[in-house]
C-alpha positions in Angstrom: 57.4 -35.5 43.1 57.8 -32.1 41.5 55.5 -29.8 39.5 57.2 -30.7 36.2 55.7 -34.1 36.1 52.2 -32.7 36.7 52.7 -30.2 34.0 53.9 -32.8 31.5 50.9 -35.0 32.3 48.5 -32.2 31.9 50.1 -31.3 28.5 49.9 -34.9 27.3 46.3 -35.1 28.4 45.4 -31.8 26.8 46.4 -33.2 23.4 44.3 -36.3 23.8 41.0 -34.3 24.2 41.0 -33.8 20.4 38.3 -31.0 20.5 37.3 -28.2 22.9 40.6 -28.7 24.8 40.7 -25.3 26.5 37.1 -25.3 27.6 37.3 -28.9 28.9 40.5 -28.2 30.9 38.9 -25.1 32.4 35.9 -27.1 33.3 38.0 -29.8 35.0 39.9 -27.1 36.9 36.6 -25.5 38.1 35.2 -29.0 39.2 38.4 -29.8 41.1 38.3 -26.5 43.0 34.5 -26.3 43.6 33.3 -28.0 46.8 29.6 -27.6 46.4 27.5 -27.1 43.3 23.7 -27.4 42.6 24.0 -27.8 38.9 26.5 -28.1 36.1 26.2 -24.4 35.1 27.5 -23.3 38.5 31.0 -24.4 37.5 31.0 -21.4 35.1 31.1 -19.1 38.2 34.5 -20.4 39.3 37.3 -18.0 38.6 39.3 -20.7 36.8 36.6 -21.0 34.2 37.1 -18.0 31.9 34.1 -18.5 29.5 30.4 -18.0 29.5 27.9 -20.4 31.0 26.9 -22.2 27.7 30.6 -23.2 27.2 30.2 -25.7 30.0 27.7 -27.7 28.0 29.5 -27.1 24.8 32.7 -28.5 26.2 30.9 -31.8 27.0 29.2 -31.8 23.6 32.4 -31.1 21.6 35.3 -32.8 23.4 36.3 -36.3 22.3 38.6 -37.8 25.0 40.5 -40.6 23.5 39.9 -43.2 26.2 42.5 -45.8 25.1 45.3 -43.2 24.7 44.4 -41.8 28.0 44.7 -45.3 29.5 48.2 -45.5 28.0 49.1 -42.2 29.6 47.9 -43.5 32.9 50.0 -46.7 32.5 53.0 -44.7 31.7 52.6 -42.9 35.1 52.1 -46.3 36.8 55.3 -47.8 35.3 57.3 -44.9 36.7 56.1 -45.9 40.2 56.2 -49.7 40.0 59.2 -51.9 39.0 58.6 -54.0 35.9 58.7 -57.3 37.8 56.3 -56.3 40.5 52.6 -57.2 40.5 50.4 -54.3 39.6 47.3 -54.4 41.9 44.1 -53.4 40.2 40.6 -53.4 41.7 37.6 -54.0 39.5 34.0 -53.1 40.4 30.9 -51.3 38.9 28.5 -48.7 40.2 25.3 -47.0 39.1 24.5 -43.6 38.0 20.7 -43.3 38.7 18.6 -41.5 36.2 15.1 -42.5 37.1 13.5 -39.2 35.9 15.3 -39.1 32.5 12.7 -41.0 30.6 14.0 -40.0 27.1 17.6 -41.0 27.9 18.5 -43.8 25.6 19.8 -47.2 26.8 18.9 -46.9 30.4 19.2 -50.2 32.5 18.2 -51.5 35.8 21.0 -51.2 38.3 21.4 -52.1 41.9 22.3 -49.2 44.2 20.7 -49.4 47.6 17.8 -51.1 45.8 17.0 -51.4 42.1 17.1 -48.1 40.3 16.9 -47.1 36.6 20.0 -45.4 35.2 23.3 -46.4 33.8 25.9 -48.7 35.0 29.7 -48.0 34.9 32.5 -50.5 35.2 35.9 -49.4 36.6 39.3 -50.9 36.7 41.6 -48.9 39.0 45.2 -49.1 40.1 45.8 -49.3 43.8 49.1 -47.4 44.2 49.7 -47.7 47.9 49.9 -50.5 50.5 47.8 -48.3 52.8 45.4 -45.4 52.3 42.4 -44.8 50.1 43.9 -43.8 46.7 42.5 -45.6 43.7 43.5 -44.4 40.2 41.2 -45.6 37.4 42.7 -46.8 34.2 39.3 -47.3 32.5 35.9 -46.1 33.6 33.3 -47.1 31.0 29.5 -47.3 30.6 27.9 -50.8 30.6 25.5 -50.9 27.7 22.2 -52.7 27.9 23.5 -55.5 25.6 26.5 -56.2 27.9 27.0 -57.2 31.5 29.4 -56.1 34.4 31.3 -59.3 34.0 31.8 -59.0 30.1 32.7 -55.3 30.5 35.2 -56.1 33.3 36.8 -58.8 31.3 37.3 -56.6 28.3 38.8 -53.9 30.5 41.1 -56.3 32.2 42.2 -57.8 28.8 43.0 -54.4 27.5 45.0 -53.3 30.5 47.1 -56.6 30.5 47.8 -56.2 26.8 49.4 -52.8 27.4 51.0 -53.3 30.8 54.6 -54.5 31.1 53.9 -55.5 34.7 52.2 -58.7 35.8 48.6 -57.7 36.8 46.8 -58.9 40.0 43.0 -58.1 39.9 40.9 -58.1 43.1 37.2 -58.4 42.8 34.1 -58.5 45.0 31.8 -61.5 45.4 29.7 -60.6 42.4 32.6 -61.8 40.3 33.4 -64.9 42.4 31.7 -67.4 40.1 32.2 -69.6 37.1 31.1 -66.8 34.6 34.0 -64.7 35.6 36.5 -67.5 35.6 35.5 -68.5 32.1 35.5 -64.8 31.0 39.1 -64.2 32.1 40.5 -67.6 31.1 42.4 -66.3 28.1 43.7 -63.1 29.9 47.2 -63.1 31.3 46.3 -61.9 34.7 45.9 -63.3 38.2 42.6 -62.8 40.0 41.6 -62.8 43.6 37.9 -62.9 44.2 35.7 -62.9 47.2 33.1 -65.8 47.4 29.6 -66.1 48.6 28.7 -68.7 51.3 26.6 -70.6 48.8 29.4 -71.2 46.3 30.3 -74.8 45.5 33.5 -76.3 44.4 34.6 -79.7 43.1 37.9 -81.5 43.6 39.8 -83.1 40.6 38.1 -86.3 39.4 39.5 -89.7 40.2 41.5 -91.7 37.8 39.7 -93.1 34.8 38.2 -96.5 35.6 38.2 -97.6 32.0 34.4 -97.7 31.7 32.0 -95.0 30.5 32.7 -91.3 30.1 35.6 -90.0 32.2 34.4 -88.1 35.2 34.8 -84.2 35.2 34.3 -83.7 38.9 35.4 -85.2 42.1 34.2 -84.5 45.7 31.9 -81.6 46.3 32.9 -78.9 48.8 30.6 -76.2 50.0 32.2 -73.3 52.0 28.9 -72.8 53.9 28.9 -76.4 55.1 31.8 -77.5 57.1 30.9 -81.2 56.9 31.8 -81.1 53.1 35.2 -79.5 53.7 38.2 -81.4 52.2 41.5 -81.5 54.0 43.4 -78.3 53.6 46.6 -78.4 51.6 48.2 -75.5 53.6 47.4 -73.9 57.0 49.3 -71.0 58.5 48.7 -68.9 61.6 49.7 -65.3 62.0 50.0 -64.5 65.6 49.7 -60.7 65.7 48.6 -59.0 62.5 49.0 -55.3 63.0 45.3 -54.7 62.0 43.5 -57.9 62.5 45.2 -59.6 65.4 45.6 -63.4 65.3 44.5 -64.8 62.0 44.4 -68.4 60.6 44.6 -68.9 56.8 43.8 -72.2 55.1 44.2 -73.1 51.5 42.8 -75.8 49.2 44.5 -76.4 45.9 43.2 -77.5 42.4 39.5 -77.1 42.9 37.0 -75.9 40.2 33.5 -74.5 39.6 31.0 -77.0 38.2 30.5 -75.0 35.0 34.3 -74.5 34.5 36.0 -77.9 35.2 39.1 -76.9 33.2 39.9 -73.8 35.2 41.7 -74.6 38.4 40.9 -72.5 41.5 42.7 -72.3 44.8 40.3 -71.7 47.7 41.5 -69.6 50.6 39.7 -69.2 54.0 40.7 -66.4 56.3 39.5 -66.5 60.0 40.1 -64.0 62.7 40.6 -65.8 65.9 39.7 -63.0 68.3 35.9 -62.6 68.6 34.0 -59.4 68.2 33.0 -57.2 71.1 29.8 -59.0 71.6 31.5 -62.3 71.9 30.5 -63.6 68.5 33.2 -64.8 66.0 34.0 -62.7 63.0 32.4 -64.0 59.7 35.0 -65.9 57.7 36.4 -64.5 54.5 36.4 -66.9 51.6 38.6 -66.0 48.6 39.4 -67.8 45.3 42.7 -67.4 43.5 42.9 -67.9 39.7 46.1 -67.6 37.8 49.4 -69.2 36.9 51.6 -67.0 39.1 51.6 -67.7 42.9 52.2 -65.4 45.8 53.1 -66.4 49.4 49.9 -67.5 51.4 51.1 -65.2 54.2 50.6 -62.1 52.0 48.2 -62.9 49.2 45.0 -62.9 51.2 45.7 -59.3 52.5 45.8 -58.1 48.9 42.0 -58.4 48.8 41.5 -55.8 51.5 43.0 -53.2 49.1 40.0 -53.7 46.9 37.9 -51.3 49.0 40.0 -48.4 47.5 37.7 -48.4 44.4 34.7 -48.0 46.7 36.3 -44.9 48.2 36.9 -43.6 44.7 33.3 -44.0 43.7 32.2 -42.1 46.8 34.8 -39.4 46.1 33.8 -38.7 42.4 30.1 -38.7 43.3 30.4 -36.3 46.3 33.5 -34.2 45.5 34.0 -34.4 41.8 30.2 -34.1 41.2 30.1 -37.1 38.7 26.4 -37.7 39.1 25.3 -34.1 39.4 24.5 -33.1 35.7 21.4 -34.3 34.0 22.9 -34.9 30.6 20.7 -35.7 27.6 22.5 -38.4 25.7 24.6 -41.4 26.7 27.5 -39.9 24.6 27.6 -36.8 26.8 27.4 -38.9 29.9 30.4 -41.0 28.7 32.5 -37.9 27.8 31.8 -36.4 31.3 32.6 -39.8 32.9 36.0 -39.9 31.0 37.0 -36.8 32.8 36.7 -38.4 36.3 39.8 -40.6 35.9 41.7 -37.7 34.4 40.9 -35.4 37.3 41.7 -38.1 39.8 45.2 -38.6 38.2 45.9 -34.9 38.4 45.0 -34.7 42.0 47.2 -37.7 42.8 50.1 -36.1 40.9 49.6 -32.9 42.8 49.3 -34.6 46.3 52.9 -33.6 47.2 52.5 -30.0 46.0 49.8 -28.9 48.5 49.5 -29.1 52.3 47.0 -31.3 53.8 44.1 -29.3 55.3 41.8 -31.6 57.2 38.3 -30.3 58.1 37.7 -29.8 61.8 35.7 -32.5 63.3 32.6 -31.4 65.2 32.9 -32.0 69.0 29.8 -33.3 70.7 29.5 -32.8 74.4 27.2 -34.7 76.6 
């Protein structure tokens, strides 16, 4: 990857900022090259920021990032990397920006982040570009308003991405989305979804044939992943002798199940078990997954796609700690959204520049007994 692609990307992004383009780009350059900062004004001390301190705040007040057009720019970069027939793997999750002291900030909500806090929630759909590694490149990173929910926001983001993508989309999601609400929300979206499930989830098999009397049944036999006595006979069972990371693994699959509240939406249930016990002799907890979608992937590989979901967690940690996402105490939700729109843009620039710099790992502290 050469520098021309990065230059073209930056020039295209520059035109999509609408207003305060120069100040906003200098602010992004300062953020990407400042390791530690105590407040937003400190970015004005960076040599790459050629303006006075008030221009930092004026950039966030005046810039108008075109979120949808930026997403199209990101998809254009994605399509240069992935063949048109290959599944695009995206991870969906949401996080909190805690603002407990900002009592005058409009539209604050209760969010869960190491306990319940007051602040703003943000939903993210991110492309996972590599089979290994921690890169996650957001396509959309949007605030969840008080009249919406993480599931509704995630469904709207996934729909927008699928409408603009020429590749088939596979979305991987955490257990918060492994329920009937999400299955119903994404029913009209042309995407495949792989969700983690909680132990207390319940599924029903297809109903038996109509007996001719009364209302036709909607549900068949009940199956609870947390209760092995209710398990149905698996439709497919495979064993992987030596997985490079997990060792011996057994994968079972049940076809054509459904949630009670979504009887028309078929779900394939997948159970992943590590056969080798933990160091204390106890077995590893089983991993329950649900697949929803018309397309199918081989059972040998589909379950491993879920493990790539954790890339979006690494991205959240990166933008909070290194790109200083939650550092400023901005006064309005609009300013917070403009600042948040710059996080994906900076992440894509860093990814495009990854081959232009040498990796310089921090030295690990050595502890002696």
